N, C-alpha and C positions, 0 to 999 in steps of 0.2 A: 653389742651390748657389753657392759662391764661385768666382770664376775671376779669375786675374791675367794672362791672356794679352793680346796686343796687338791682337786683333781687335775690331771694333765690337761693342757689347753685344748687339745683336739677333742678329748672326751667331753670336756666342759661345753664346748661349742655344740657338739652333737646333742647333748642333753638339752640345752636351751632351745635348739632348733626343734627338737621333738616336743618339748613343752609348748613352744610357740604354736605348733601345728594343732595340739590339743586345745589350746586356748582359742585359736582362730575358729575352730569348728564350733565351740561353745558360743562365741560371740556372734558368729554368723546366724546361728539358730535364734538367739535371743533378740537380734535386731529386726527380725521379720515382724511387721505389724500384724495385729490380729486379723484373721480372715485372708491373709495373703497366702496363696498356694505356691509353695516353692517348687520350682522345676530344677532338674540337674543343670548346673552352670559350668560351662567351659571356663578354664582359667582366663582366657582372653576376654570373656564377657563378664567376669566377676565384678569389675569396677562399675560397669553400667548397671548390673543387677543390684549392687550395693546402693548406688544412688537411687535407683527406682524404688527400692524397699524403704529407704529413709524418706524419700519424697512422697510416698503414699500416705504418710501420717497426716491426719487432719490438722489444720491450723486453727489455733485459738488466740483470742486477744484479751488483754487485761489492762485497764488503766493503772498507771503507777503514780501519776501526778496530773495536773491540769494539762500539761503539754508533753507528757511522756506515756508511751504505750508499749506494752510487752506483747510480742507475737511469739507463740510457742508451737512446736510440732515437728516439721520436716527437717530436722537437723539442728536441734538445740533451741536456744532462746535469742530472739532478736529484739532489741530495744530501739525505739524510734523517738527522737526529739523533734517535735513539729511546732511550727510557728510561722510568722510572717517572712522569715528568711528562707523557708522551705523545710527540708527534712535532713536530719543527721541520723544515719542508720548504723547501728552496731551489729555486725555480723550479717550474713546474707543467705543462709540456708544452702541446701544442695540444688544443683541445676534443675531437676524436674519440678521443683517447687516454685520456679520463677513465675509462672502465670499467677499462682496464688499470692506470692509476695507482691508482685506488681499491682494486682488488684487491691490488696490490703493497703499498700502505700497510697494509691490513688484515692482510696476511700477516706483517708485522713483529710483530704481537701486542702492541703497546704502547699501544693506545688510539687516540683520534682525534688529528688534527693540531690543535695549539693555536697554532702560529705558522707563518706562511709568509713567506719573504723573496724578493723579486724582485730579480734582478741588474740588470735594465733593463726598458724598456717593451714590447719586441717581443712579438707575440702568441704565439710559440712558447715563451715563458718566463712568460707571465702568463695564458694562456687559461683555466686551471682555478682561478683565484683565487675565482670566485664560488661554485662548489660547496663548496670548502674553507671559505670564509667562512660559508656557510650551515650547515655542520656545526660551526661554533664557532670557527674559526681567525681570528686577527688577522693581517692582511697588513701587512708592514713593507717600506718601500722608500725610495729617495731621493725628495725632494719633486718633482723633475722627472719622475719616473716617473708619479706621480699626475697631474701636469699634462699630460703627453703622452698618457696613456691616456684622459683626459677630452676629448681633441680628436680630430677626424678627420684622416687623413693620406693623402696620395698618395705612394706609394713608386715613383718612376719606374724604378729599376733592377730592381724586381720586378714592375712593371706591376700593382701592387695598390692598391686603394682600401680603406683600413682605417677603419671607422667608429669613433666614440668608444665606449669600453667602457661597459657599464651601471654604474650607481652601485654595485651590489653587488660588482663586480669590482675597484673602485678600492682602493688601499691605505688602511687606516684609521689607520696610524701612519707618519709620515714624518720624515726628518731632513735636515740640510743638508750636513754634512761627514763626521761619523762618529757611530757609535752602538754601544753595547755591550749585549749580551744575556747573560743567565745562564739556562740551561735544562738540566734534567737534570744539574745540577752542573757544567755545561760553560760556559766563557766563550766567547762568539762575538763577534768584532769585525767591524763593518761599516764600510767606508771608501769614500769617494767617489773615483773617478778623475776627473780633469779630462776635458772632452769628448774622446771617443776613438771608440768604435764608435757611440755616441750621446752626448747630453748627460745621460744618466740612469744611467751605468754605476757599479756598486759591486763591491767584492770582499767575500767572506765568508770569514773566517779562523777556523777551529777550531784555536785556538792549541795546546792541550795535545796534541791528536791530530796536529798538524803537517799539516793539510789546508787547502788554499787554493783556494776556488772563485773563478775569475776572470771568470765570465760571458763575454760575447762580445768582450771585448778580446783573447781568445786563441782562435783556431781551430787546433787542433793538427794539423800536417802538411798544411795547405792554405791557399790564399789566403783572407783573410777578407772578409766583407761590411762595408763602412763606410757607415753611413746618414747621408749628408750632409744629408738633408732634416730631420733632427732633431739637428743639431749635430755629427755625426761628422766627424773629421778625421784624415788620415794622420799628421800630426805628433803628434796626441794618442794615436794607437795606439802609436807608438814610445815616447812618454813613459809610457803606461800599462804597457807591457811592462817598462820600466825600474823602475817603481814596484813591480810585482809581483815582479820579481826580487829587489829589496831586502828583500822580506818573506819570501823563501824561503831554505832552505839545501839542501844536497845530498840530504837525506832527505825533503824536503817532497813530499807528494802533491799535485800541482797539477791541478785539475779545470778543463778548458777549457769554454767555452760549447758548443763542438762538437768532436768528435774524441775520441781515446782519452785515458785518464788519462796524465798527463805528469809529467816531472821538470824540475828546474831547467835541465838541459842542453837539454831539448826547448824550453823557453821561451826560452832564450838563442838557439838557432838561429832561432826564429821572430822574435825581436826583430831579429836581424841581417838576416833576409830583408826585414822591413818597412823597415828603414833603407836597405837597398840599393835597394829598389823606389822609395822616396820620392826618394832622391838622383838616381836615373837619370831618373825622370819629371820631377822638378823642373828638371833641366838642360835637357831638351827643351822644357819649357814656358817656361823663362826665355829660351831662344833664339827664342821666338816661334812654335814649332811648334803647330799645331792638334791637337786630340785625335786626329783621323784620322791626321795625320802622326806623332804620338807612337806610336800603335798600329803603324803601318807600319814604324817604326824597330826594332821587336821588341827593346826594351831588357831584357826579362826572360827571353829564350830560355834562358839557362843555369840559370834557377831553375825552369823549368816542369816538368822531370822529377820534381822532389820536391814542389813546391807546387801544381802545376796539376792534381791528380788529384781535387779536390773539386768544388765548385759552379762554380768559375771556372778558365778557362785564363789564360795570360799576357795575351792581348789584352784580355779583359774586365777584368782587374785593373788594367791600365794605365789604362783609362778611369775606373775607380773612384778610383784614386789621383789622376789628373789633376783630377777634379771635386772632390776634397776637399783639395787643396793650398791 
């Protein structure tokens, strides 16, 4: 991760790794669904436990338009366009949720999935690419999503080692900046965000229905995760929120990567929070404060009551912002 502090490089890395470990523990606790009894987890089993914990969340459905349905729960938000041509599925949840997702898609009664779109590379958004592809779907994503999925990764803030995805899970069709799809008589616009949550993020815009899926550049009502290990940057998150706002009007239904269905006003408040957090942490970092000193300064205290109810509290988000400036 990049760092522009004044400390020696070795000390700086040591501090960020220490901060990452603190954040990872907080995230791990906050991701456990209510009622889930956490057992001690060996490092080799952590990824499986992570998937199981996310997959234990119940799935909920919500109509967005006559032929658009939102499924929420075990790993973010999935949007499905359904009609005579079959299904177009945006994101695919975590592996343990496959039986629930398969049943939900079958319940739409419109045939198999023919297209899958990934909003970015993280496993809670791509984990069920392979079974959907095996059933005949073509997976579409930004070219960096295919690249990142084909690599192994260590995510220090989550304390996870993520192996490369199998070939069957990789996108079969990729694009660089933008791509248009026509399916079930609906135009769907895919557009790349500059590096924000990761360097793989895209938006999915169902223009006629006025529905915009933002992926993980938007965590509605909570501090977001920014994956600095694969190109994520706080400045990019602010810029991506601005880009999404320019695509929306007051009637747009905005689907975040995580959290409830949102409006333009919700996304505006989120953008303002990101900008405030960035500016406050940047000031401390520019003054030569270490990550520990920045956390101790409590720069986000007034934001915590609204934004600190998700996976992160203000202390952990300060560390994420600090490491991605």
